[in-house]
N, CA, C and O atoms as a GROMACS GRO file, in nm:
protein
  612
    1UNK      N    1   1.106   4.005  -6.344
    1UNK     CA    2   1.181   4.084  -6.436
    1UNK      C    3   1.090   4.156  -6.533
    1UNK      O    4   1.110   4.274  -6.562
    2UNK      N    5   0.990   4.086  -6.582
    2UNK     CA    6   0.899   4.145  -6.678
    2UNK      C    7   0.821   4.260  -6.616
    2UNK      O    8   0.800   4.361  -6.683
    3UNK      N    9   0.776   4.248  -6.491
    3UNK     CA   10   0.700   4.353  -6.424
    3UNK      C   11   0.785   4.478  -6.404
    3UNK      O   12   0.734   4.590  -6.416
    4UNK      N   13   0.910   4.463  -6.374
    4UNK     CA   14   0.997   4.578  -6.356
    4UNK      C   15   1.012   4.655  -6.486
    4UNK      O   16   1.025   4.778  -6.485
    5UNK      N   17   1.012   4.584  -6.599
    5UNK     CA   18   1.024   4.653  -6.725
    5UNK      C   19   0.895   4.724  -6.763
    5UNK      O   20   0.898   4.829  -6.828
    6UNK      N   21   0.780   4.668  -6.723
    6UNK     CA   22   0.651   4.727  -6.758
    6UNK      C   23   0.616   4.846  -6.670
    6UNK      O   24   0.550   4.939  -6.715
    7UNK      N   25   0.659   4.845  -6.546
    7UNK     CA   26   0.625   4.951  -6.450
    7UNK      C   27   0.748   5.036  -6.421
    7UNK      O   28   0.858   4.983  -6.409
    8UNK      N   29   0.730   5.162  -6.410
    8UNK     CA   30   0.845   5.246  -6.376
    8UNK      C   31   0.898   5.209  -6.238
    8UNK      O   32   0.825   5.157  -6.153
    9UNK      N   33   1.024   5.235  -6.218
    9UNK     CA   34   1.079   5.203  -6.085
    9UNK      C   35   1.018   5.296  -5.981
    9UNK      O   36   0.955   5.396  -6.015
   10UNK      N   37   1.037   5.262  -5.855
   10UNK     CA   38   0.971   5.338  -5.747
   10UNK      C   39   1.019   5.482  -5.741
   10UNK      O   40   0.941   5.570  -5.705
   11UNK      N   41   1.145   5.509  -5.775
   11UNK     CA   42   1.194   5.647  -5.775
   11UNK      C   43   1.120   5.731  -5.879
   11UNK      O   44   1.085   5.846  -5.852
   12UNK      N   45   1.096   5.674  -5.996
   12UNK     CA   46   1.024   5.747  -6.099
   12UNK      C   47   0.880   5.773  -6.057
   12UNK      O   48   0.827   5.882  -6.079
   13UNK      N   49   0.817   5.673  -5.994
   13UNK     CA   50   0.680   5.691  -5.947
   13UNK      C   51   0.676   5.800  -5.841
   13UNK      O   52   0.590   5.888  -5.845
   14UNK      N   53   0.769   5.795  -5.746
   14UNK     CA   54   0.773   5.897  -5.642
   14UNK      C   55   0.796   6.035  -5.702
   14UNK      O   56   0.737   6.133  -5.656
   15UNK      N   57   0.880   6.043  -5.805
   15UNK     CA   58   0.905   6.171  -5.870
   15UNK      C   59   0.779   6.225  -5.935
   15UNK      O   60   0.751   6.344  -5.927
   16UNK      N   61   0.703   6.136  -6.001
   16UNK     CA   62   0.578   6.178  -6.066
   16UNK      C   63   0.479   6.225  -5.961
   16UNK      O   64   0.414   6.328  -5.978
   17UNK      N   65   0.467   6.150  -5.851
   17UNK     CA   66   0.375   6.189  -5.745
   17UNK      C   67   0.417   6.322  -5.683
   17UNK      O   68   0.334   6.408  -5.656
   18UNK      N   69   0.546   6.338  -5.662
   18UNK     CA   70   0.594   6.464  -5.603
   18UNK      C   71   0.565   6.581  -5.696
   18UNK      O   72   0.524   6.688  -5.651
   19UNK      N   73   0.585   6.562  -5.827
   19UNK     CA   74   0.555   6.669  -5.922
   19UNK      C   75   0.406   6.702  -5.921
   19UNK      O   76   0.368   6.818  -5.926
   20UNK      N   77   0.323   6.598  -5.913
   20UNK     CA   78   0.178   6.620  -5.911
   20UNK      C   79   0.138   6.694  -5.783
   20UNK      O   80   0.057   6.787  -5.787
   21UNK      N   81   0.195   6.653  -5.670
   21UNK     CA   82   0.164   6.721  -5.545
   21UNK      C   83   0.210   6.866  -5.550
   21UNK      O   84   0.141   6.955  -5.501
   22UNK      N   85   0.327   6.890  -5.609
   22UNK     CA   86   0.377   7.027  -5.621
   22UNK      C   87   0.283   7.110  -5.707
   22UNK      O   88   0.254   7.225  -5.674
   23UNK      N   89   0.235   7.052  -5.818
   23UNK     CA   90   0.139   7.122  -5.903
   23UNK      C   91   0.014   7.159  -5.826
   23UNK      O   92  -0.036   7.271  -5.839
   24UNK      N   93  -0.037   7.066  -5.745
   24UNK     CA   94  -0.156   7.094  -5.665
   24UNK      C   95  -0.129   7.203  -5.562
   24UNK      O   96  -0.211   7.292  -5.541
   25UNK      N   97  -0.012   7.196  -5.499
   25UNK     CA   98   0.024   7.294  -5.398
   25UNK      C   99   0.037   7.432  -5.460
   25UNK      O  100  -0.009   7.531  -5.403
   26UNK      N  101   0.100   7.440  -5.577
   26UNK     CA  102   0.114   7.568  -5.643
   26UNK      C  103  -0.022   7.624  -5.683
   26UNK      O  104  -0.045   7.745  -5.674
   27UNK      N  105  -0.112   7.537  -5.727
   27UNK     CA  106  -0.245   7.582  -5.765
   27UNK      C  107  -0.320   7.636  -5.642
   27UNK      O  108  -0.387   7.739  -5.651
   28UNK      N  109  -0.308   7.567  -5.529
   28UNK     CA  110  -0.373   7.614  -5.406
   28UNK      C  111  -0.316   7.748  -5.364
   28UNK      O  112  -0.389   7.834  -5.317
   29UNK      N  113  -0.185   7.766  -5.380
   29UNK     CA  114  -0.122   7.891  -5.338
   29UNK      C  115  -0.173   8.008  -5.421
   29UNK      O  116  -0.188   8.119  -5.370
   30UNK      N  117  -0.200   7.984  -5.550
   30UNK     CA  118  -0.250   8.091  -5.636
   30UNK      C  119  -0.385   8.141  -5.590
   30UNK      O  120  -0.416   8.259  -5.607
   31UNK      N  121  -0.467   8.055  -5.532
   31UNK     CA  122  -0.600   8.095  -5.491
   31UNK      C  123  -0.604   8.144  -5.347
   31UNK      O  124  -0.702   8.208  -5.306
   32UNK      N  125  -0.501   8.116  -5.270
   32UNK     CA  126  -0.500   8.157  -5.130
   32UNK      C  127  -0.467   8.306  -5.121
   32UNK      O  128  -0.389   8.357  -5.201
   33UNK      N  129  -0.526   8.375  -5.024
   33UNK     CA  130  -0.493   8.518  -5.009
   33UNK      C  131  -0.348   8.534  -4.965
   33UNK      O  132  -0.294   8.452  -4.891
   34UNK      N  133  -0.287   8.641  -5.011
   34UNK     CA  134  -0.148   8.668  -4.974
   34UNK      C  135  -0.142   8.706  -4.826
   34UNK      O  136  -0.233   8.772  -4.775
   35UNK      N  137  -0.035   8.665  -4.758
   35UNK     CA  138  -0.024   8.701  -4.617
   35UNK      C  139  -0.009   8.852  -4.601
   35UNK      O  140   0.050   8.919  -4.686
   36UNK      N  141  -0.063   8.904  -4.492
   36UNK     CA  142  -0.056   9.046  -4.466
   36UNK      C  143   0.073   9.073  -4.389
   36UNK      O  144   0.077   9.060  -4.267
   37UNK      N  145   0.178   9.109  -4.460
   37UNK     CA  146   0.306   9.136  -4.398
   37UNK      C  147   0.326   9.286  -4.391
   37UNK      O  148   0.342   9.353  -4.494
   38UNK      N  149   0.325   9.339  -4.272
   38UNK     CA  150   0.340   9.482  -4.252
   38UNK      C  151   0.485   9.522  -4.270
   38UNK      O  152   0.575   9.448  -4.233
   39UNK      N  153   0.508   9.640  -4.328
   39UNK     CA  154   0.645   9.688  -4.342
   39UNK      C  155   0.698   9.749  -4.212
   39UNK      O  156   0.808   9.806  -4.211
   40UNK      N  157   0.622   9.738  -4.104
   40UNK     CA  158   0.663   9.797  -3.976
   40UNK      C  159   0.675   9.688  -3.870
   40UNK      O  160   0.585   9.606  -3.851
   41UNK      N  161   0.788   9.689  -3.801
   41UNK     CA  162   0.810   9.601  -3.687
   41UNK      C  163   0.837   9.689  -3.567
   41UNK      O  164   0.928   9.772  -3.570
   42UNK      N  165   0.759   9.672  -3.462
   42UNK     CA  166   0.782   9.749  -3.340
   42UNK      C  167   0.856   9.663  -3.240
   42UNK      O  168   0.821   9.548  -3.216
   43UNK      N  169   0.960   9.721  -3.182
   43UNK     CA  170   1.038   9.654  -3.079
   43UNK      C  171   1.019   9.736  -2.952
   43UNK      O  172   1.060   9.852  -2.945
   44UNK      N  173   0.956   9.676  -2.854
   44UNK     CA  174   0.927   9.747  -2.729
   44UNK      C  175   1.021   9.694  -2.622
   44UNK      O  176   1.024   9.575  -2.592
   45UNK      N  177   1.099   9.786  -2.566
   45UNK     CA  178   1.197   9.749  -2.464
   45UNK      C  179   1.159   9.814  -2.332
   45UNK      O  180   1.104   9.924  -2.328
   46UNK      N  181   1.189   9.744  -2.227
   46UNK     CA  182   1.163   9.799  -2.094
   46UNK      C  183   1.293   9.849  -2.033
   46UNK      O  184   1.401   9.797  -2.062
   47UNK      N  185   1.281   9.948  -1.950
   47UNK     CA  186   1.397   9.999  -1.879
   47UNK      C  187   1.471  10.106  -1.957
   47UNK      O  188   1.418  10.166  -2.050
   48UNK      N  189   1.596  10.128  -1.917
   48UNK     CA  190   1.680  10.232  -1.977
   48UNK      C  191   1.700  10.204  -2.125
   48UNK      O  192   1.702  10.089  -2.168
   49UNK      N  193   1.714  10.310  -2.202
   49UNK     CA  194   1.713  10.302  -2.348
   49UNK      C  195   1.810  10.198  -2.405
   49UNK      O  196   1.775  10.129  -2.501
   50UNK      N  197   1.928  10.186  -2.351
   50UNK     CA  198   2.026  10.095  -2.410
   50UNK      C  199   2.058   9.976  -2.321
   50UNK      O  200   2.151   9.900  -2.349
   51UNK      N  201   1.980   9.958  -2.213
   51UNK     CA  202   2.013   9.848  -2.122
   51UNK      C  203   1.995   9.711  -2.186
   51UNK      O  204   2.066   9.617  -2.151
   52UNK      N  205   1.901   9.698  -2.279
   52UNK     CA  206   1.875   9.569  -2.343
   52UNK      C  207   1.924   9.563  -2.488
   52UNK      O  208   1.888   9.472  -2.561
   53UNK      N  209   2.004   9.658  -2.529
   53UNK     CA  210   2.046   9.663  -2.670
   53UNK      C  211   2.131   9.543  -2.708
   53UNK      O  212   2.131   9.502  -2.824
   54UNK      N  213   2.203   9.486  -2.614
   54UNK     CA  214   2.286   9.368  -2.645
   54UNK      C  215   2.202   9.256  -2.703
   54UNK      O  216   2.249   9.180  -2.789
   55UNK      N  217   2.080   9.244  -2.657
   55UNK     CA  218   1.991   9.140  -2.705
   55UNK      C  219   1.953   9.165  -2.852
   55UNK      O  220   1.932   9.069  -2.926
   56UNK      N  221   1.946   9.291  -2.894
   56UNK     CA  222   1.906   9.325  -3.031
   56UNK      C  223   2.022   9.326  -3.130
   56UNK      O  224   1.999   9.320  -3.250
   57UNK      N  225   2.144   9.334  -3.083
   57UNK     CA  226   2.258   9.352  -3.173
   57UNK      C  227   2.268   9.244  -3.281
   57UNK      O  228   2.295   9.279  -3.396
   58UNK      N  229   2.249   9.116  -3.251
   58UNK     CA  230   2.258   9.016  -3.360
   58UNK      C  231   2.154   9.039  -3.470
   58UNK      O  232   2.186   9.024  -3.588
   59UNK      N  233   2.032   9.074  -3.433
   59UNK     CA  234   1.929   9.103  -3.533
   59UNK      C  235   1.966   9.225  -3.615
   59UNK      O  236   1.960   9.223  -3.738
   60UNK      N  237   2.005   9.330  -3.549
   60UNK     CA  238   2.041   9.453  -3.618
   60UNK      C  239   2.165   9.433  -3.706
   60UNK      O  240   2.174   9.491  -3.814
   61UNK      N  241   2.258   9.351  -3.660
   61UNK     CA  242   2.378   9.325  -3.740
   61UNK      C  243   2.340   9.256  -3.871
   61UNK      O  244   2.398   9.287  -3.975
   62UNK      N  245   2.246   9.164  -3.867
   62UNK     CA  246   2.203   9.096  -3.990
   62UNK      C  247   2.145   9.196  -4.090
   62UNK      O  248   2.159   9.179  -4.211
   63UNK      N  249   2.080   9.298  -4.038
   63UNK     CA  250   2.020   9.399  -4.126
   63UNK      C  251   2.125   9.482  -4.200
   63UNK      O  252   2.094   9.545  -4.300
   64UNK      N  253   2.248   9.481  -4.150
   64UNK     CA  254   2.352   9.561  -4.215
   64UNK      C  255   2.416   9.489  -4.333
   64UNK      O  256   2.503   9.545  -4.400
   65UNK      N  257   2.375   9.365  -4.359
   65UNK     CA  258   2.434   9.287  -4.469
   65UNK      C  259   2.337   9.278  -4.586
   65UNK      O  260   2.279   9.173  -4.612
   66UNK      N  261   2.320   9.388  -4.654
   66UNK     CA  262   2.232   9.398  -4.769
   66UNK      C  263   2.297   9.494  -4.868
   66UNK      O  264   2.390   9.566  -4.832
   67UNK      N  265   2.250   9.495  -4.990
   67UNK     CA  266   2.306   9.586  -5.090
   67UNK      C  267   2.270   9.732  -5.061
   67UNK      O  268   2.345   9.823  -5.096
   68UNK      N  269   2.155   9.753  -4.997
   68UNK     CA  270   2.114   9.890  -4.967
   68UNK      C  271   2.153   9.925  -4.824
   68UNK      O  272   2.196   9.839  -4.747
   69UNK      N  273   2.137  10.052  -4.789
   69UNK     CA  274   2.175  10.104  -4.658
   69UNK      C  275   2.084  10.052  -4.546
   69UNK      O  276   1.968  10.017  -4.568
   70UNK      N  277   2.140  10.047  -4.428
   70UNK     CA  278   2.066  10.031  -4.304
   70UNK      C  279   2.076  10.166  -4.235
   70UNK      O  280   2.185  10.209  -4.197
   71UNK      N  281   1.962  10.234  -4.218
   71UNK     CA  282   1.963  10.368  -4.156
   71UNK      C  283   1.922  10.358  -4.009
   71UNK      O  284   1.827  10.288  -3.974
   72UNK      N  285   1.995  10.430  -3.926
   72UNK     CA  286   1.961  10.446  -3.785
   72UNK      C  287   1.914  10.590  -3.770
   72UNK      O  288   1.989  10.683  -3.802
   73UNK      N  289   1.793  10.609  -3.723
   73UNK     CA  290   1.739  10.743  -3.708
   73UNK      C  291   1.720  10.773  -3.560
   73UNK      O  292   1.643  10.706  -3.491
   74UNK      N  293   1.791  10.875  -3.512
   74UNK     CA  294   1.779  10.927  -3.376
   74UNK      C  295   1.800  10.824  -3.266
   74UNK      O  296   1.717  10.814  -3.175
   75UNK      N  297   1.909  10.746  -3.272
   75UNK     CA  298   1.934  10.655  -3.159
   75UNK      C  299   1.964  10.737  -3.034
   75UNK      O  300   2.027  10.843  -3.044
   76UNK      N  301   1.922  10.691  -2.916
   76UNK     CA  302   1.944  10.769  -2.794
   76UNK      C  303   2.091  10.786  -2.757
   76UNK      O  304   2.129  10.880  -2.688
   77UNK      N  305   2.175  10.693  -2.804
   77UNK     CA  306   2.320  10.709  -2.786
   77UNK      C  307   2.388  10.624  -2.891
   77UNK      O  308   2.327  10.535  -2.950
   78UNK      N  309   2.514  10.651  -2.915
   78UNK     CA  310   2.590  10.576  -3.014
   78UNK      C  311   2.673  10.468  -2.947
   78UNK      O  312   2.728  10.488  -2.839
   79UNK      N  313   2.680  10.355  -3.012
   79UNK     CA  314   2.764  10.247  -2.963
   79UNK      C  315   2.903  10.260  -3.025
   79UNK      O  316   2.916  10.307  -3.138
   80UNK      N  317   3.005  10.220  -2.953
   80UNK     CA  318   3.140  10.226  -3.010
   80UNK      C  319   3.151  10.137  -3.135
   80UNK      O  320   3.089  10.031  -3.143
   81UNK      N  321   3.229  10.182  -3.232
   81UNK     CA  322   3.246  10.106  -3.356
   81UNK      C  323   3.297   9.965  -3.328
   81UNK      O  324   3.254   9.869  -3.392
   82UNK      N  325   3.388   9.953  -3.233
   82UNK     CA  326   3.445   9.821  -3.200
   82UNK      C  327   3.335   9.725  -3.153
   82UNK      O  328   3.337   9.606  -3.186
   83UNK      N  329   3.240   9.776  -3.076
   83UNK     CA  330   3.130   9.692  -3.028
   83UNK      C  331   3.040   9.650  -3.144
   83UNK      O  332   2.994   9.536  -3.149
   84UNK      N  333   3.014   9.741  -3.237
   84UNK     CA  334   2.932   9.708  -3.353
   84UNK      C  335   3.002   9.605  -3.442
   84UNK      O  336   2.939   9.511  -3.489
   85UNK      N  337   3.131   9.624  -3.464
   85UNK     CA  338   3.206   9.528  -3.546
   85UNK      C  339   3.209   9.391  -3.480
   85UNK      O  340   3.195   9.289  -3.547
   86UNK      N  341   3.226   9.387  -3.348
   86UNK     CA  342   3.229   9.261  -3.275
   86UNK      C  343   3.094   9.189  -3.285
   86UNK      O  344   3.089   9.066  -3.281
   87UNK      N  345   2.986   9.265  -3.297
   87UNK     CA  346   2.852   9.205  -3.309
   87UNK      C  347   2.823   9.161  -3.452
   87UNK      O  348   2.721   9.096  -3.477
   88UNK      N  349   2.911   9.194  -3.547
   88UNK     CA  350   2.893   9.149  -3.684
   88UNK      C  351   2.838   9.252  -3.781
   88UNK      O  352   2.795   9.217  -3.891
   89UNK      N  353   2.838   9.379  -3.742
   89UNK     CA  354   2.787   9.484  -3.830
   89UNK      C  355   2.883   9.512  -3.945
   89UNK      O  356   3.005   9.508  -3.928
   90UNK      N  357   2.827   9.540  -4.062
   90UNK     CA  358   2.904   9.593  -4.174
   90UNK      C  359   2.892   9.745  -4.164
   90UNK      O  360   2.792   9.803  -4.206
   91UNK      N  361   2.994   9.807  -4.110
   91UNK     CA  362   2.989   9.951  -4.085
   91UNK      C  363   2.984  10.033  -4.213
   91UNK      O  364   2.949  10.151  -4.210
   92UNK      N  365   3.018   9.972  -4.325
   92UNK     CA  366   3.012  10.043  -4.453
   92UNK      C  367   2.870  10.053  -4.507
   92UNK      O  368   2.846  10.122  -4.606
   93UNK      N  369   2.775   9.985  -4.444
   93UNK     CA  370   2.636   9.985  -4.492
   93UNK      C  371   2.540  10.053  -4.395
   93UNK      O  372   2.418  10.042  -4.410
   94UNK      N  373   2.594  10.123  -4.296
   94UNK     CA  374   2.510  10.191  -4.196
   94UNK      C  375   2.519  10.341  -4.216
   94UNK      O  376   2.627  10.397  -4.235
   95UNK      N  377   2.404  10.405  -4.213
   95UNK     CA  378   2.399  10.551  -4.219
   95UNK      C  379   2.327  10.600  -4.094
   95UNK      O  380   2.223  10.545  -4.056
   96UNK      N  381   2.380  10.700  -4.031
   96UNK     CA  382   2.323  10.757  -3.910
   96UNK      C  383   2.257  10.890  -3.944
   96UNK      O  384   2.320  10.979  -4.000
   97UNK      N  385   2.130  10.903  -3.910
   97UNK     CA  386   2.055  11.026  -3.934
   97UNK      C  387   2.011  11.083  -3.800
   97UNK      O  388   1.940  11.018  -3.724
   98UNK      N  389   2.054  11.205  -3.771
   98UNK     CA  390   2.018  11.272  -3.645
   98UNK      C  391   1.926  11.390  -3.675
   98UNK      O  392   1.954  11.468  -3.766
   99UNK      N  393   1.818  11.403  -3.600
   99UNK     CA  394   1.728  11.518  -3.618
   99UNK      C  395   1.800  11.650  -3.589
   99UNK      O  396   1.895  11.655  -3.511
  100UNK      N  397   1.752  11.755  -3.655
  100UNK     CA  398   1.804  11.889  -3.629
  100UNK      C  399   1.688  11.987  -3.641
  100UNK      O  400   1.572  11.946  -3.643
  101UNK      N  401   1.718  12.116  -3.650
  101UNK     CA  402   1.612  12.217  -3.656
  101UNK      C  403   1.526  12.204  -3.781
  101UNK      O  404   1.408  12.240  -3.779
  102UNK      N  405   1.582  12.154  -3.890
  102UNK     CA  406   1.506  12.144  -4.016
  102UNK      C  407   1.433  12.010  -4.031
  102UNK      O  408   1.330  12.003  -4.097
  103UNK      N  409   1.486  11.904  -3.969
  103UNK     CA  410   1.429  11.770  -3.988
  103UNK      C  411   1.412  11.699  -3.854
  103UNK      O  412   1.509  11.678  -3.781
  104UNK      N  413   1.288  11.663  -3.823
  104UNK     CA  414   1.263  11.588  -3.701
  104UNK      C  415   1.277  11.437  -3.729
  104UNK      O  416   1.299  11.397  -3.843
  105UNK      N  417   1.264  11.356  -3.626
  105UNK     CA  418   1.280  11.211  -3.639
  105UNK      C  419   1.181  11.153  -3.738
  105UNK      O  420   1.219  11.068  -3.819
  106UNK      N  421   1.056  11.197  -3.734
  106UNK     CA  422   0.954  11.143  -3.824
  106UNK      C  423   0.988  11.173  -3.970
  106UNK      O  424   0.981  11.084  -4.054
  107UNK      N  425   1.025  11.296  -4.000
  107UNK     CA  426   1.054  11.331  -4.140
  107UNK      C  427   1.178  11.256  -4.191
  107UNK      O  428   1.181  11.214  -4.306
  108UNK      N  429   1.279  11.240  -4.106
  108UNK     CA  430   1.398  11.165  -4.146
  108UNK      C  431   1.365  11.018  -4.173
  108UNK      O  432   1.410  10.961  -4.272
  109UNK      N  433   1.286  10.958  -4.085
  109UNK     CA  434   1.249  10.817  -4.101
  109UNK      C  435   1.166  10.798  -4.228
  109UNK      O  436   1.192  10.705  -4.305
  110UNK      N  437   1.068  10.884  -4.252
  110UNK     CA  438   0.985  10.873  -4.372
  110UNK      C  439   1.069  10.889  -4.498
  110UNK      O  440   1.052  10.812  -4.593
  111UNK      N  441   1.158  10.986  -4.501
  111UNK     CA  442   1.241  11.008  -4.619
  111UNK      C  443   1.333  10.888  -4.644
  111UNK      O  444   1.349  10.845  -4.759
  112UNK      N  445   1.394  10.836  -4.539
  112UNK     CA  446   1.484  10.720  -4.555
  112UNK      C  447   1.406  10.598  -4.604
  112UNK      O  448   1.457  10.521  -4.686
  113UNK      N  449   1.284  10.580  -4.555
  113UNK     CA  450   1.203  10.465  -4.596
  113UNK      C  451   1.158  10.476  -4.741
  113UNK      O  452   1.166  10.378  -4.815
  114UNK      N  453   1.112  10.591  -4.781
  114UNK     CA  454   1.054  10.603  -4.916
  114UNK      C  455   1.158  10.625  -5.025
  114UNK      O  456   1.126  10.615  -5.143
  115UNK      N  457   1.282  10.656  -4.988
  115UNK     CA  458   1.384  10.685  -5.088
  115UNK      C  459   1.422  10.564  -5.173
  115UNK      O  460   1.463  10.579  -5.288
  116UNK      N  461   1.409  10.446  -5.116
  116UNK     CA  462   1.449  10.326  -5.188
  116UNK      C  463   1.596  10.292  -5.173
  116UNK      O  464   1.640  10.187  -5.220
  117UNK      N  465   1.672  10.378  -5.109
  117UNK     CA  466   1.815  10.351  -5.090
  117UNK      C  467   1.844  10.275  -4.961
  117UNK      O  468   1.955  10.224  -4.942
  118UNK      N  469   1.745  10.266  -4.872
  118UNK     CA  470   1.760  10.192  -4.747
  118UNK      C  471   1.666  10.072  -4.749
  118UNK      O  472   1.547  10.086  -4.776
  119UNK      N  473   1.720   9.955  -4.720
  119UNK     CA  474   1.633   9.838  -4.713
  119UNK      C  475   1.566   9.829  -4.577
  119UNK      O  476   1.460   9.768  -4.563
  120UNK      N  477   1.628   9.889  -4.476
  120UNK     CA  478   1.570   9.890  -4.342
  120UNK      C  479   1.607  10.020  -4.273
  120UNK      O  480   1.716  10.074  -4.291
  121UNK      N  481   1.512  10.070  -4.195
  121UNK     CA  482   1.532  10.193  -4.119
  121UNK      C  483   1.492  10.164  -3.975
  121UNK      O  484   1.378  10.125  -3.947
  122UNK      N  485   1.585  10.185  -3.884
  122UNK     CA  486   1.560  10.166  -3.742
  122UNK      C  487   1.546  10.303  -3.680
  122UNK      O  488   1.639  10.384  -3.686
  123UNK      N  489   1.432  10.329  -3.619
  123UNK     CA  490   1.404  10.461  -3.560
  123UNK      C  491   1.368  10.445  -3.413
  123UNK      O  492   1.307  10.346  -3.372
  124UNK      N  493   1.408  10.543  -3.335
  124UNK     CA  494   1.376  10.545  -3.194
  124UNK      C  495   1.272  10.654  -3.172
  124UNK      O  496   1.300  10.772  -3.188
  125UNK      N  497   1.153  10.612  -3.134
  125UNK     CA  498   1.041  10.703  -3.111
  125UNK      C  499   0.987  10.682  -2.970
  125UNK      O  500   1.015  10.581  -2.905
  126UNK      N  501   0.909  10.780  -2.926
  126UNK     CA  502   0.824  10.758  -2.810
  126UNK      C  503   0.700  10.688  -2.861
  126UNK      O  504   0.710  10.594  -2.940
  127UNK      N  505   0.586  10.732  -2.820
  127UNK     CA  506   0.464  10.674  -2.873
  127UNK      C  507   0.428  10.744  -3.004
  127UNK      O  508   0.458  10.861  -3.024
  128UNK      N  509   0.363  10.669  -3.092
  128UNK     CA  510   0.320  10.723  -3.220
  128UNK      C  511   0.170  10.705  -3.236
  128UNK      O  512   0.113  10.604  -3.194
  129UNK      N  513   0.107  10.804  -3.297
  129UNK     CA  514  -0.036  10.795  -3.327
  129UNK      C  515  -0.056  10.703  -3.447
  129UNK      O  516   0.038  10.678  -3.523
  130UNK      N  517  -0.176  10.653  -3.464
  130UNK     CA  518  -0.207  10.563  -3.575
  130UNK      C  519  -0.177  10.626  -3.710
  130UNK      O  520  -0.127  10.558  -3.800
  131UNK      N  521  -0.207  10.756  -3.725
  131UNK     CA  522  -0.180  10.820  -3.854
  131UNK      C  523  -0.029  10.829  -3.881
  131UNK      O  524   0.013  10.824  -3.997
  132UNK      N  525   0.051  10.844  -3.777
  132UNK     CA  526   0.196  10.846  -3.794
  132UNK      C  527   0.248  10.707  -3.836
  132UNK      O  528   0.334  10.695  -3.923
  133UNK      N  529   0.194  10.604  -3.772
  133UNK     CA  530   0.231  10.467  -3.810
  133UNK      C  531   0.192  10.440  -3.954
  133UNK      O  532   0.267  10.378  -4.029
  134UNK      N  533   0.075  10.486  -3.993
  134UNK     CA  534   0.029  10.469  -4.130
  134UNK      C  535   0.121  10.542  -4.228
  134UNK      O  536   0.154  10.488  -4.333
  135UNK      N  537   0.162  10.664  -4.193
  135UNK     CA  538   0.255  10.740  -4.279
  135UNK      C  539   0.387  10.665  -4.298
  135UNK      O  540   0.442  10.662  -4.408
  136UNK      N  541   0.437  10.605  -4.190
  136UNK     CA  542   0.560  10.528  -4.200
  136UNK      C  543   0.540  10.403  -4.286
  136UNK      O  544   0.628  10.368  -4.365
  137UNK      N  545   0.426  10.338  -4.272
  137UNK     CA  546   0.397  10.218  -4.353
  137UNK      C  547   0.389  10.253  -4.501
  137UNK      O  548   0.440  10.179  -4.585
  138UNK      N  549   0.325  10.363  -4.533
  138UNK     CA  550   0.313  10.407  -4.673
  138UNK      C  551   0.452  10.439  -4.729
  138UNK      O  552   0.483  10.402  -4.842
  139UNK      N  553   0.535  10.507  -4.650
  139UNK     CA  554   0.671  10.541  -4.696
  139UNK      C  555   0.753  10.413  -4.716
  139UNK      O  556   0.827  10.403  -4.813
  140UNK      N  557   0.740  10.317  -4.625
  140UNK     CA  558   0.815  10.191  -4.637
  140UNK      C  559   0.773  10.114  -4.761
  140UNK      O  560   0.857  10.058  -4.832
  141UNK      N  561   0.645  10.110  -4.788
  141UNK     CA  562   0.596  10.040  -4.908
  141UNK      C  563   0.645  10.109  -5.034
  141UNK      O  564   0.680  10.043  -5.132
  142UNK      N  565   0.647  10.242  -5.034
  142UNK     CA  566   0.692  10.317  -5.151
  142UNK      C  567   0.840  10.290  -5.182
  142UNK      O  568   0.879  10.284  -5.298
  143UNK      N  569   0.920  10.273  -5.078
  143UNK     CA  570   1.063  10.250  -5.097
  143UNK      C  571   1.104  10.104  -5.089
  143UNK      O  572   1.223  10.073  -5.093
  144UNK      N  573   1.005  10.014  -5.078
  144UNK     CA  574   1.034   9.871  -5.062
  144UNK      C  575   1.131   9.850  -4.946
  144UNK      O  576   1.232   9.780  -4.959
  145UNK      N  577   1.099   9.913  -4.833
  145UNK     CA  578   1.184   9.911  -4.715
  145UNK      C  579   1.109   9.853  -4.597
  145UNK      O  580   0.987   9.835  -4.601
  146UNK      N  581   1.182   9.823  -4.492
  146UNK     CA  582   1.124   9.774  -4.369
  146UNK      C  583   1.156   9.874  -4.258
  146UNK      O  584   1.270   9.916  -4.242
  147UNK      N  585   1.054   9.911  -4.181
  147UNK     CA  586   1.072  10.003  -4.068
  147UNK      C  587   1.077   9.925  -3.938
  147UNK      O  588   0.992   9.840  -3.912
  148UNK      N  589   1.176   9.953  -3.857
  148UNK     CA  590   1.187   9.898  -3.723
  148UNK      C  591   1.176  10.014  -3.626
  148UNK      O  592   1.259  10.105  -3.628
  149UNK      N  593   1.074  10.012  -3.542
  149UNK     CA  594   1.052  10.120  -3.446
  149UNK      C  595   1.085  10.068  -3.308
  149UNK      O  596   1.022   9.974  -3.259
  150UNK      N  597   1.183  10.130  -3.245
  150UNK     CA  598   1.224  10.089  -3.111
  150UNK      C  599   1.159  10.186  -3.013
  150UNK      O  600   1.181  10.307  -3.019
  151UNK      N  601   1.081  10.131  -2.923
  151UNK     CA  602   1.015  10.212  -2.822
  151UNK      C  603   1.051  10.158  -2.684
  151UNK      O  604   1.081  10.040  -2.668
  152UNK      N  605   1.048  10.245  -2.586
  152UNK     CA  606   1.082  10.207  -2.449
  152UNK      C  607   0.961  10.228  -2.359
  152UNK      O  608   0.888  10.326  -2.372
  153UNK      N  609   0.942  10.134  -2.268
  153UNK     CA  610   0.833  10.146  -2.171
  153UNK      C  611   0.890  10.168  -2.033
  153UNK      O  612   0.815  10.181  -1.937
   0.00000   0.00000   0.00000
């Protein structure tokens, strides 16, 4: 009985140790280099442009549940609204941008990324040069956005 009164109970000791370990972990994290997280994700699909889109729909649907817009730039074809809703898309948070004579796919994607109004921009491109990828990365960082580039092989 006397020893229990003199020593903290095991829960208190574990709590102190856990706090100490957390302090050490936080200190180590401060000195560790930050992970290099690119604002660009490339999705490479094989075959016809929309043959494997069903596999991507759950991921893309999650992207539509944010306070900012999810922009689709130059998709090769449009999916029916019913199919998007069935996959879980919030259709009120999706904006579709189609290239025209004044704006090509690259300029639309860069503008959507750097505007800050889109948290994610999904673009369909062929191959891109390194400088084009860099331009997209700079635009995404400026707008605190994420670029998803869908390419087909």
